[in-house]
N, C-alpha and C positions, 0 to 999 in steps of 0.2 A: 601156153596156151598155144596149140599150134602157128607155123606162121604159114599170112597168106599167099593165097598162090603168085607166085611172078605177074598174072595179067593186074593184080591190084593194087599188088606192092609198087607194077611201073605208074600208078597216074590212074588207069584206065576204072572206069565206071562200074563192071563188071565182070564177072569170068562164069566159063560153063560151068555147070554141077559137073557132068563128068570126067573133064578137064583135071580139076579140085585131088579127085581120088589116083590119078595116073602122077599127078605131081608129089601127094604124099608119098606113094607107094603100098596106096590100102586099096584094098577089096572095093567093088562097088557097096555091097550096104555097109560097111564100112565106115564107106565117105557119106551114104544117107544116114545112117548113124550118128556118126560126128557135127552133119550140118545140123538136123532136127536140134539137136545138145546145143548149136552156137546159135538157132533161131528161138531154140524158150529162151535163151539167156538173153535174145536183145542185139548179138552180133553182126548177123547179116539181117536181109529178108532172101527170101527166091520172088524172080522174077518171068512170069511166061514169058518163050521166045515169042517174037512175031513172026518167025518165020518157020517154024517149025512148031509144033504143037505139043512133041514126041518131050518135048526138054524143055530147059530153065534157066537161067541163069541167076547167079549167086551175086548178091551186091550189098556191101559192108552199107551200113544203119553209118545214120550223122550219130558222132558221138564216139562211134568205135574208138575202143584206146588204142594206142601204137603200143607197136611190138616192146618199145624202150621206158613205159610207162608200165608194163605187165610183168616183163622179169626185169629181177633185179641184177640178172651178171648183160643181161646187152651193152650198161653205157660202158662198163669195162672191160667189157672185149673190144667193144668200138672205140676205145685208147690204143689198149694193145695194139691193136691192127694198125690202126694210123699211125703207129712209131714204128710198122717191119718198112724198110725202105726197100720199093718198088721188084727191086733182083734179088734182093733175098724172099718177098713175099714170091714171085714165079717159081723159085726151088720149094719152096712149102705149099704151094699149091700141088705143084709137083706131085713133092712128095705123099699126097694127103690123096690122090687121086689116084698112085698107083698103092695107099694102101688099102683106101675102099675094097679094088676092086679081087685085094687076098680074103676079104671078107664072102662067106658066100650069099648072094640072093634069096631074102627069105620075102621077096614081090610076092603078095599072094597072083 
């Protein structure tokens, strides 16, 4: 299951639909398709933007499972990360950032 947009993970009640695609690095049509499937599955609802009729917000539904409930590796990854000293974590983050920079950008 995809991760929720940062706005929702940070405890905000809703996020802009248009921002979700850029966060995930997918096209507008792929975002719409993904949101359609998540809405049908009951994970989210779309709420009209009261200040802009052309846009909408995405809102998690009550009871949407936490990623830790749906991703069997999440608790194991969290435990591994918790055991990494802060100084090592910074070095690992730099390494992963440099590694990601080597891969071609496939964002549509």
